[in-house]
N, C-alpha and C positions, 0 to 999 in steps of 0.2 A: 588569506583566504578565508571564505566563509561559507558553509554549508549547513543546511538544514536537512534532518532525516525525520518522517512522522508516517504515520500509517494507521489504519483501521478508524477512520471516521465513520463509514457505513453511512453515509449521505443518503438522504431521502428526499426531504423538503426544504427549499430556502428558508421557510419560517421557522423551523427548529432550531433548537437553542445550539446544539454542538456545530450546524450548518452555519449559524450566524458569529460563533466564535473562530471558527476556522477562517472565515471571510476576513474577520476582524485581524486575527493574526498574521494571514497573508499582507493585508493592506499595509501593516507595520514593517514588512521587511524590506528594509533599504540596503542599497549595496550588498545584495546576496548573490554569491557565485554559481551556488547550485542547489537545487531543491531535488530531494530524492523522497519519492513515494513510494512507500513499500507494500503497498497492496491493501485491498479493502476501503479505498478511500469511498468508493460508491456502493452502496448497497448492492446494485446492480450494474453492469455495464456490459454491453455488447457493441461493438465498433460497426454500425452501419456506415457505409460509404458516404453518403449525403445527408445525413442527420445526426443529431444527438438528443437525447431525451430533454425535455423543455425543464425539469428540474435542475437539471445541472448547468443551465446555462450561465447563473453568476459565477460559479467556482471557475467554469472553464473560460470565462471572460478574466478572471483575474490570473487563472494561470498564461493566459495569452498575453497580457499584459507584462508578467513578470518574464516571459520567454522575450518579448520585445526591448525590455529594458536589459536584456543581457545576461539573464539568469539561465544557466543550463539546467535543463528538465529532464529527470530520470524516472521511469516508471517501472516498478517491479510487478508484475500482474500477480493478482491475489486470486482466492478462491470465489470471491464474488463479482471481480472484475477482470477480464480478461479478453483477448482478441480487439484489442485497443482500438485497432483501426486506423485509416488515415487521418482524423481529425487529430489523433495525438502525434504520430509520426510525421505528417507532412504539415499541418495547419499550426501546431505549438512547436515543433520541429524539437519533439521529445524523443529520447532514446528509450524505447520499451525493451524490458528484459522479461521476455516471457516466464521462465523459471527463477535459477538463482545465478549469479555470476560473480565473480572476483574482478573488482576494479580497482584502479590505481588514483588516489586523489590525494593532493596536498602532502605528497610523500609517503602516503599510507596505503597498504594493500587491504582493501575493504572487500569482506564477502558479505553480498546483500542477497537476503532470502526473504520473501514473505513469512515463510516459516511452516506452511502447511506439507512441504515436501517432507518435513521431519516426521510426520504422522506415519508410524509403523504399521497402521491397518491396510491391510492389503485391499480390502473392499473399498475403503475411501480412496485409495490410490487408483484404482480401477474406475471409480465414478470420475476421479477428476479428470482422468485420462478421455473417458467418454465424452463429457462436457466439452472438452477442447477438441474433440475431433471433427474432420473434415465434413463428416454427413450433419453433423449437429449445428456446424456454422452455416452449412448450406440451406438447412431447414428454416433456420431462424430468419433468413433474408426474406423467407415466403410468409411470414406470419405477421400482420400489423404491429408495427413497435408499442401502441398502447396496449394489446392484448399481453404481448411479452414482458411489458412492465408490471401489469396487474399480476400476472402468473408468477414472476419473480419475487415480488413483496409478498404474496401470501405462501410461497414456499419456503421464504426466508422467516417469516412469523413462525411457520408451523416448525422448523426445524429448530428454532431457537428456543421453542416451548420444550421440545424433546431433549434439548442438550443440558447433561448436568452443570449445575451453577459452577463448579468448581474444576471443570474438566482441563481449564489451561491456566492453573494458579500455580504450577511449578516448571515454568520454560527452562529452568536449568537442566533439569533431567535429559531434555532434548538438546539443549546448546553446548553443554560441556563436550559431550561427545562429539558433536557437530564440529566445534571448533579446533578439534584436535586432528582433524584431516583437511581443515579449510585452507591450509597455507596461506593464512592471511595474518595480518597484524590485527585486524578489528572484526568481528563478527556482528552484524545489526539484522535484526529481524522484527517483524509484526507479528501478527495472527494470535498471539496469546492472551492479549487484552490486560496483560500484566506487567508493569514496568521492572526492569532489571538492569540492573550494572554489576559487573563483576569482572575478574580477572582469572585466566585460567591457565597454566605453562605460557606466559608471557603474551597471551592473547587477550584483547577487552572484547568483552562480550555485552552485548545491550539488546534486551528486547524492549521495543518501543512503547510498550501499553497500548493505549486508544484515544481517539478523540470523541467518546461518549460521555464518561465519567470522569477519566482520568486526564485528559488535555496533555498527555506527555509527549516530548520529541526529544531527540538529541540534537546539538548543536556542535560544529567542529569550526574550531577557529585556529588557523595556523597549525594544523595537525593535532591539536588536541581537542577530543572530544568529551562530552559532558552530557548527562540526561537530564532534563529538564521539565518544570510545569508551566503552563501558560494561564494565567489569570488576568482577564480581560478588565 
């Protein structure tokens, strides 16, 4: 069996280099049993019932093709993409994981997490819960999608400028303690934008990096997993 794990493409516009690289990578995937997307694939996503943001149609179509070819899709929601909605769960037949979850795949117990839940900052966790709350979901339904899209990109740009450049450069600080209570054989997460592969107390730990500058991903073949980089 063969599975791919990737995260943090932060897709915006189809003409962007990282967007084109991801499409090229997905086009090359043949005989793929499962694709695990571990959050922040999109710069922003809110799952409207009857529409999707126009900029994401190319990658959504590619995911639909993979699903129809028999690839099982899994999506762990990130801090930029959540409330994936019926397009993912129904049209793509994708298993959506809102937080983090232990799954069994190819004889391995794998803890899947986007990674932002490991942030010990209580203010961040309150903000995370607020953004996912029922009132916010209802409010977004009544705001024109184009306005939501423009505001989300503006907010993302603003927060990126205020974020320390090295904030996520040591994911092992969070991942090693997390692995000790994960009850898993493998821990895989995104979020940190820094690829990492190590083993701790018999648990394989992988931070996936990103699809902005790293173009890194994990591939599991017959129960063996490795961190790799893609070059088109």
